[in-house]
C-alpha positions as CSV (number, residue, x, y, z in Angstrom):
1,M,136.0,50.5,146.4
2,K,138.3,48.3,144.3
3,Y,142.0,48.0,145.2
4,L,144.8,46.3,143.4
5,F,148.2,45.6,145.1
6,V,151.2,44.7,142.9
7,H,154.3,43.1,144.3
8,N,156.1,40.0,143.0
9,N,156.5,38.8,146.6
10,F,153.0,39.8,147.8
11,P,151.9,40.4,150.5
12,A,155.3,41.7,151.6
13,Q,155.0,45.3,152.8
14,F,151.3,45.4,151.9
15,R,150.2,42.6,154.2
16,H,148.6,44.6,156.9
17,V,146.9,47.3,154.8
18,A,145.7,44.8,152.2
19,A,144.2,42.6,154.9
20,R,142.5,45.6,156.6
21,L,140.9,46.8,153.4
22,A,139.8,43.3,152.5
23,R,137.9,43.0,155.8
24,D,135.6,45.7,154.7
25,P,132.7,44.1,152.7
26,A,132.4,47.3,150.7
27,N,135.8,46.7,149.2
28,E,137.1,44.3,146.5
29,V,140.8,43.7,146.9
30,R,143.0,41.9,144.5
31,A,146.7,41.4,144.1
32,I,149.3,40.6,141.4
33,G,152.4,38.6,142.4
34,A,154.9,36.2,141.0
35,E,155.0,32.5,141.6
36,N,156.3,32.8,145.2
37,A,153.5,35.3,146.2
38,R,151.5,34.1,149.1
39,P,147.7,34.2,149.5
40,L,146.1,36.6,152.0
41,K,142.6,36.2,153.5
42,G,140.1,38.2,151.6
43,V,142.4,39.1,148.8
44,V,142.1,37.5,145.3
45,L,145.7,36.7,144.2
46,H,146.7,36.5,140.6
47,R,150.1,35.0,140.0
48,Y,152.4,35.4,137.0
49,A,155.3,33.2,136.0
50,L,158.7,34.8,135.1
51,A,160.6,32.5,132.7
52,P,164.4,32.3,133.2
53,A,166.2,34.6,130.9
54,S,169.8,35.4,130.1
55,V,170.9,39.0,130.0
56,A,174.5,38.1,129.0
57,H,174.2,40.1,125.8
58,T,172.5,43.1,127.4
59,H,174.7,46.1,128.3
60,P,175.8,45.8,131.9
61,F,174.1,49.1,132.8
62,A,170.8,47.9,131.4
63,R,170.7,44.3,132.7
64,R,168.6,45.1,135.8
65,F,166.2,47.1,133.6
66,D,166.0,44.2,131.1
67,L,164.8,41.9,133.9
68,E,162.4,44.5,135.2
69,C,160.9,44.9,131.7
70,R,160.4,41.1,131.5
71,R,158.6,41.3,134.9
72,A,156.6,44.2,133.6
73,E,155.5,42.1,130.6
74,Q,154.1,39.4,132.9
75,A,152.4,42.0,135.1
76,L,150.9,43.5,131.9
77,Y,149.3,40.1,130.9
78,V,147.7,39.7,134.3
79,A,146.5,43.4,134.5
80,T,145.0,43.1,131.0
81,M,143.2,39.9,131.9
82,L,141.7,41.7,134.9
83,A,140.6,44.7,132.8
84,E,139.0,42.4,130.2
85,T,137.1,40.5,132.9
86,G,135.7,43.7,134.3
87,F,138.0,44.5,137.2
88,T,139.0,48.1,137.0
89,P,140.6,49.3,140.3
90,D,140.0,52.6,141.9
91,V,143.4,52.5,143.6
92,V,146.5,50.6,142.6
93,V,149.5,50.3,145.1
94,A,152.6,48.9,143.5
95,H,156.3,48.5,144.6
96,S,158.3,50.9,142.5
97,G,161.5,48.9,142.3
98,W,160.7,45.7,140.4
99,G,159.4,47.0,137.0
100,E,155.8,45.9,137.7
101,T,154.5,49.5,137.6
102,L,155.5,50.0,134.0
103,P,152.3,48.8,132.3
104,L,149.8,49.9,135.0
105,R,148.9,53.4,133.7
106,A,148.3,52.1,130.2
107,V,146.0,49.3,131.4
108,F,144.2,51.4,134.1
109,P,144.3,55.0,132.9
110,Q,141.8,56.3,135.4
111,A,143.1,54.5,138.5
112,R,144.9,56.4,141.3
113,I,148.3,54.8,141.3
114,F,150.5,54.8,144.4
115,A,154.1,53.8,144.2
116,Y,155.7,52.1,147.2
117,C,159.2,53.8,147.4
118,E,161.5,51.5,149.3
119,Y,165.0,52.8,148.4
120,F,166.7,55.0,145.8
121,Y,170.3,54.1,145.0
122,R,172.8,56.8,145.3
123,A,176.6,57.2,145.4
124,E,176.8,59.2,148.7
125,G,175.1,59.0,152.1
126,S,174.0,55.4,151.6
127,D,175.3,51.9,151.7
128,V,177.5,52.4,148.7
129,N,181.2,52.9,149.5
130,F,180.2,53.2,153.2
131,D,182.5,50.4,154.5
132,P,186.2,50.9,153.7
133,E,186.8,47.2,154.3
134,F,185.2,46.3,151.0
135,P,186.2,47.4,147.5
136,A,184.6,50.7,146.5
137,L,182.6,51.1,143.3
138,G,184.5,52.8,140.5
139,V,183.1,55.1,137.9
140,D,181.6,52.2,135.9
141,G,180.0,50.8,139.1
142,L,178.5,54.2,140.0
143,A,177.0,54.6,136.5
144,G,175.5,51.1,136.8
145,L,174.2,52.0,140.3
146,H,172.5,55.1,138.9
147,A,170.9,53.0,136.2
148,R,169.3,50.8,138.8
149,N,166.9,53.6,139.6
150,A,165.2,53.6,136.2
151,A,162.1,51.6,137.2
152,S,161.6,53.6,140.4
153,L,161.9,56.9,138.5
154,L,159.4,55.8,135.9
155,A,157.0,54.7,138.6
156,L,157.2,58.0,140.4
157,V,156.6,60.0,137.2
158,E,153.4,58.0,136.5
159,A,152.2,57.8,140.1
160,D,149.6,60.0,141.6
161,G,151.2,59.6,145.0
162,A,153.8,57.5,146.7
163,I,154.4,55.9,150.1
164,T,157.6,55.2,152.0
165,P,158.1,53.9,155.5
166,T,160.6,56.3,157.0
167,R,161.9,59.9,156.7
168,W,165.3,58.6,155.9
169,Q,164.1,56.4,153.0
170,K,162.2,59.4,151.7
171,S,165.4,61.5,151.8
172,T,167.1,59.1,149.4
173,F,164.7,60.0,146.6
174,P,165.2,63.1,144.4
175,A,163.9,66.2,146.1
176,E,161.7,67.1,143.1
177,F,159.5,64.1,144.1
178,A,159.2,65.0,147.8
179,D,155.7,66.4,147.5
180,K,154.5,63.1,146.1
181,I,155.9,60.9,148.8
182,A,154.0,60.3,152.1
183,I,155.7,58.7,155.1
184,V,153.6,55.7,156.2
185,H,155.3,52.8,157.9
186,E,153.8,49.3,157.6
187,G,153.4,49.2,161.3
188,I,154.4,47.0,164.3
189,D,151.7,44.9,166.0
190,T,152.7,46.0,169.5
191,A,149.9,43.8,171.0
192,L,151.7,40.7,169.7
193,V,155.3,42.0,169.8
194,A,155.5,42.8,173.5
195,P,157.6,41.9,176.6
196,D,156.9,38.7,178.4
197,P,158.7,38.1,181.7
198,A,157.8,34.4,181.6
199,A,159.2,33.9,178.1
200,S,161.8,31.1,177.4
201,C,163.8,30.1,174.4
202,R,165.3,26.8,173.4
203,L,168.9,27.1,172.0
204,D,170.6,24.9,169.4
205,D,172.2,22.7,172.0
206,G,168.8,22.0,173.7
207,R,169.4,24.4,176.6
208,V,166.4,26.5,177.6
209,V,167.1,30.1,178.6
210,T,164.9,32.8,180.2
211,R,165.0,36.4,181.3
212,E,167.1,35.2,184.3
213,D,170.0,34.4,181.9
214,E,172.4,36.9,180.4
215,I,171.5,36.9,176.8
216,V,173.0,39.0,174.0
217,T,170.9,38.9,170.8
218,F,171.6,39.7,167.2
219,V,169.1,39.4,164.3
220,A,169.4,39.8,160.5
221,R,167.6,38.2,157.6
222,N,171.1,37.0,156.5
223,L,174.4,37.4,158.4
224,E,176.3,39.8,156.2
225,P,178.4,43.0,156.3
226,L,175.6,45.4,155.3
227,R,173.8,44.5,158.6
228,G,177.1,44.7,160.6
229,Y,177.6,41.0,161.2
230,H,181.4,41.4,160.9
231,V,181.5,44.2,163.4
232,F,179.3,42.2,165.8
233,M,181.6,39.2,165.6
234,R,184.7,41.2,166.3
235,A,183.1,42.6,169.5
236,L,182.6,39.1,170.9
237,P,186.1,38.2,172.2
238,E,186.1,41.2,174.6
239,L,182.5,40.8,175.5
240,M,182.8,37.1,176.3
241,R,186.0,37.7,178.2
242,A,184.4,40.3,180.4
243,R,181.1,38.5,180.8
244,P,181.9,34.8,181.3
245,K,178.2,33.9,181.8
246,A,176.8,35.7,178.8
247,R,175.4,33.7,175.9
248,V,175.2,35.1,172.4
249,V,172.1,34.2,170.4
250,V,172.2,34.9,166.6
251,V,169.1,34.6,164.4
252,G,169.5,34.8,160.6
253,G,170.4,32.8,157.5
254,F,173.8,32.3,155.9
255,G,173.0,33.7,152.5
256,V,173.1,37.3,151.1
257,S,170.2,39.6,151.1
258,Y,172.0,42.9,150.3
259,G,175.4,44.1,149.3
260,Q,178.5,42.3,148.2
261,R,178.7,38.5,148.0
262,P,181.5,36.6,149.7
263,P,184.2,34.8,147.8
264,S,182.9,31.8,145.8
265,G,182.1,28.8,147.9
266,D,182.2,30.6,151.2
267,T,179.8,32.5,153.5
268,W,180.1,35.7,155.4
269,H,178.9,33.7,158.4
270,R,181.9,31.3,158.2
271,I,184.4,34.0,157.2
272,F,183.9,36.2,160.3
273,L,183.3,33.3,162.7
274,D,186.6,31.8,161.7
275,E,188.2,35.2,162.3
276,V,187.4,35.1,166.0
277,A,186.8,31.4,166.7
278,D,190.1,30.9,168.6
279,R,189.3,33.9,170.9
280,I,185.8,33.1,172.0
281,D,183.9,30.4,173.9
282,L,182.1,28.7,171.0
283,S,179.9,26.8,173.5
284,R,178.2,30.1,174.4
285,L,177.6,31.2,170.8
286,H,174.4,30.0,169.3
287,F,173.4,30.3,165.7
288,L,169.7,29.5,165.4
289,G,169.2,30.2,161.6
290,H,165.8,31.3,160.4
291,L,163.1,30.8,163.0
292,P,159.3,30.6,163.0
293,Y,158.0,34.0,163.9
294,A,156.8,33.0,167.4
295,D,160.2,31.5,168.2
296,Y,161.9,34.6,166.9
297,L,159.8,36.8,169.2
298,D,160.7,34.6,172.2
299,V,164.4,35.3,171.4
300,L,163.7,39.0,171.7
301,R,161.7,38.5,174.9
302,V,164.6,36.8,176.7
303,S,167.2,39.2,175.5
304,S,169.2,41.1,178.1
305,V,170.6,43.5,175.3
306,H,169.9,43.5,171.6
307,V,172.4,44.5,168.9
308,Y,171.2,46.2,165.7
309,L,173.8,47.3,163.2
310,T,173.3,48.5,159.6
311,Y,174.9,50.5,156.8
312,P,172.8,53.6,155.8
313,F,170.1,51.4,154.2
314,V,166.5,50.4,154.8
315,L,165.7,50.1,158.5
316,S,164.9,46.5,159.4
317,W,161.6,45.5,160.9
318,S,163.6,43.5,163.4
319,C,165.0,46.7,164.9
320,L,161.6,48.1,165.6
321,E,160.3,44.7,166.7
322,A,163.1,44.4,169.2
323,M,162.2,47.8,170.5
324,A,158.6,46.8,170.8
325,A,159.6,43.8,172.7
326,G,161.2,46.1,175.3
327,C,164.8,45.2,174.4
328,V,167.6,47.4,175.6
329,M,169.1,48.4,172.3
330,V,172.7,48.9,171.3
331,A,172.7,50.1,167.7
332,S,174.9,51.7,165.0
333,D,175.0,55.4,164.9
334,T,173.8,55.5,161.3
335,A,171.1,57.8,159.8
336,P,168.3,55.3,159.4
337,V,168.8,54.1,163.0
338,R,168.8,57.6,164.5
339,E,165.3,58.1,163.3
340,A,164.1,55.5,165.8
341,I,166.8,55.3,168.5
342,D,168.3,58.2,170.5
343,G,169.9,58.5,173.9
344,S,166.6,57.8,175.6
345,T,165.6,54.7,173.7
346,G,168.9,53.0,173.3
347,I,172.7,53.3,173.0
348,L,174.3,54.4,169.7
349,V,177.9,53.4,168.8
350,P,179.9,54.1,165.7
351,F,179.4,51.4,163.1
352,H,183.1,50.7,162.5
353,A,184.0,50.3,166.1
354,P,183.7,46.8,167.5
355,A,185.6,47.8,170.7
356,R,183.0,50.5,171.4
357,L,180.2,48.0,170.7
358,A,181.8,45.5,173.2
359,E,182.2,48.3,175.8
360,A,178.5,49.3,175.5
361,L,177.3,45.7,175.8
362,I,179.5,45.1,178.8
363,D,178.1,48.2,180.4
364,V,174.5,47.1,179.9
365,L,175.2,43.6,181.2
366,S,177.1,44.9,184.2
367,D,174.2,47.0,185.5
368,P,170.9,46.0,183.8
369,A,168.8,47.9,186.3
370,R,170.4,51.2,185.2
371,H,169.5,50.6,181.6
372,A,166.1,49.0,182.0
373,E,164.4,52.3,181.4
374,K,165.8,52.4,177.9
375,G,163.9,49.2,177.1
376,R,160.7,50.7,178.4
377,A,161.3,53.9,176.5
378,A,162.1,51.9,173.3
379,R,158.7,50.2,173.5
380,A,156.9,53.5,174.2
381,R,158.6,55.0,171.1
382,I,157.3,52.2,168.9
383,I,153.8,52.5,170.3
384,E,153.9,56.3,169.7
385,R,155.2,56.3,166.2
386,Y,154.9,52.8,164.6
387,D,151.9,51.1,166.2
388,L,150.0,49.1,163.7
389,E,146.5,49.6,164.9
390,S,146.6,53.2,166.3
391,V,149.1,54.9,164.0
392,C,150.1,53.1,160.8
393,L,147.0,51.4,159.5
394,P,144.8,54.4,160.0
395,R,147.2,56.6,158.1
396,A,147.5,54.1,155.2
397,T,143.8,53.3,154.9
398,Q,142.9,57.0,155.1
399,L,145.5,57.9,152.4
400,L,144.3,55.2,150.0
401,A,140.6,55.6,150.6
402,G,140.9,59.3,150.1
403,A,142.5,58.7,146.7
404,A,139.5,56.8,145.3
405,K,138.3,59.7,143.2
406,P,138.9,58.8,139.5
407,R,142.0,60.4,137.9
408,P,141.0,63.4,135.7
409,M,141.4,62.7,132.0
410,L,142.6,65.3,129.5
411,E,139.8,66.2,127.0
412,P,140.6,65.5,123.3
413,G,140.8,69.2,122.6
414,L,143.4,69.7,125.2
415,L,145.5,66.8,123.8
416,S,145.8,68.5,120.4
417,A,147.3,71.6,122.1
418,F,150.5,69.7,122.9
């Protein structure tokens, strides 16, 4: 079997399934990625370079698609090179949202193509206009938002099948494509991401904390409103007042991954820290930035209670990893979160209610024994639904291996009938 994975940031979401397929000597696995793509054992990686380009003269609605077409052009060159050198994949798996799928059907007409469907932009029931604190999109903005789905729609039309990680993410895509989209999460390695009573974590001031300490944790790729950083910070004055021994440990960068950008020259991290700085004990607030994976897991393992907040958007791996680590979860009552967390596996609070968040955190810290079962239930939920080895990888490999039959081609006589 010959497999081709296409993602500018490979291996990204394909890391586990590509590695598993590559370990089978009967398979040949290759990947196409951009310059920042990283190698993966057993996978032959082919990189392309995307030259800087100005879209200043492109219509604003089409600027994203312009860049996606430029990316598609580079993917086309690599795919054509592969075809000319004799590599014709049985199965292609490509992220639908970057434009890289556009040339794949033309280059590999008989391959079974799977689109990875991460997110479909829409005006209602999603991150857009969810937070009244920030300017809402007007009619022009909503039209531009709709245009952002162009590459994903083209990918779905051409694909033989599609994969998405969660039910909620599937629900964001148009209903007419529902039959094409299978729900297969990338998986959590619950053997690695597991509780450790002996874990310790070194903080930014050199202090080492353990499970014996009172630790509130918050993790996001970047500290920004879409992941509830502003709500979390506003809960800290009451939390720190009520729990004078609690330490707050924050993992994440100071840039922007999603959503609106802060005013020029500032960061969301600084804006919302400044808002509460005179009402909290700064010596008990620890920003650790981005951490090596092993150190990040130790943060989760020493956590007394973990906070996960998000707009209606893609559910973070960090949420599921915190659950796998046995954390007691306090999370936003938003649709993506409710798929993993309910009353038995955590505590849900309204997103826009920092007072309710503080109240829930204080309750957990005041009586940890009463809430410990939620941490155990959270881990059990991840093992049941999201375990890498027993659930997700078997589903993914079975789906892709079963798709290896060549795609039927229309006979010339049939083509003339259209």
